[in-house]
N, C-alpha and C positions, 0 to 999 in steps of 0.2 A: 251463600251470598257474600260477596266481598264487603269488608268495611270500607269506609271512605279512606282511611289510611292505606289500606291494602291496594285500593284502586289507584290512588295517587302514586304509590310506589311502583305499581305495575306500569303506569303511564310514563313515569320518569325512566324506568328501565327500557321500555320500548323505544323512547326517544333517544336514549343514549346507547341502545343496542347492547345492553348488559343484562344478565339474569336478575330478576327481581330480588332474589335473596342476597345480592351484593349491595342493595341499597339499604343503608343503615341511617337511623334517625340523626346521628351525630355527624354524618358526613357533611363537610363544608362544600358549598358550590364552587368556591374559588380554590379548592385544593383537589381532593380526590375526584370530585365531580366537576367537570368543566364544560359548561354550556357555551356554544357559540350562538350568535344571534339567530341563525336558522333553527337550531334545536330549541331555543326558547320559544320561538314562534310556533314550532311544531308541537311543543308541549302545551302551550296555551290553547291552540286549536283543538288538541285532543281533549283537554279539560272542557272546553266549551261544547264539544260534540257529546262527550260522555254525560255531562250534567245538564245539557241544554240551557246553557247560560251564555252570557256575553260580557267580556271584560272591555270596558270602555277605556280604561287607563292601565296600560301595561306597567307603568312605573310603580303603581301601588303594589302590584303583584311582585315585581322584581325587587322591591324594597324589602320584602320578606324572604328573599332567597339567600339568607346567610348560611343556613344549614337545613338539611332535609326536615328535621323535626320542626323548625320554626315555620317553614313553608306549609307543612301539613296542618299545624295548629291554625295558622291564618286561614287556610282554605276550608277547614272544617267550620270555623266561625263564619266565614263568608257564605258558605253554602247553606248554613242554618238561617242566616239572615235573609238570603235570597228566597228560600223556600217559605219563609213567613210572610212575604209580601205577595 
């Protein structure tokens, strides 16, 4: 069974069409990983479908898209919070 971190990296890799092993926690989104608006929406939809959640505010999510590790940390916390409600 994949960890949350592995799943998020896999979803990122699928959206960017790169092998998951190329996704590193320290990779910045505005450097090595460049998401266009379509890829961001595709990634968010894949997160929503995978975890059966719904993001009401994309800006909260994109605020944490400094680098991969920061996004993973935010999403792990967010998912724990959602699962408790």
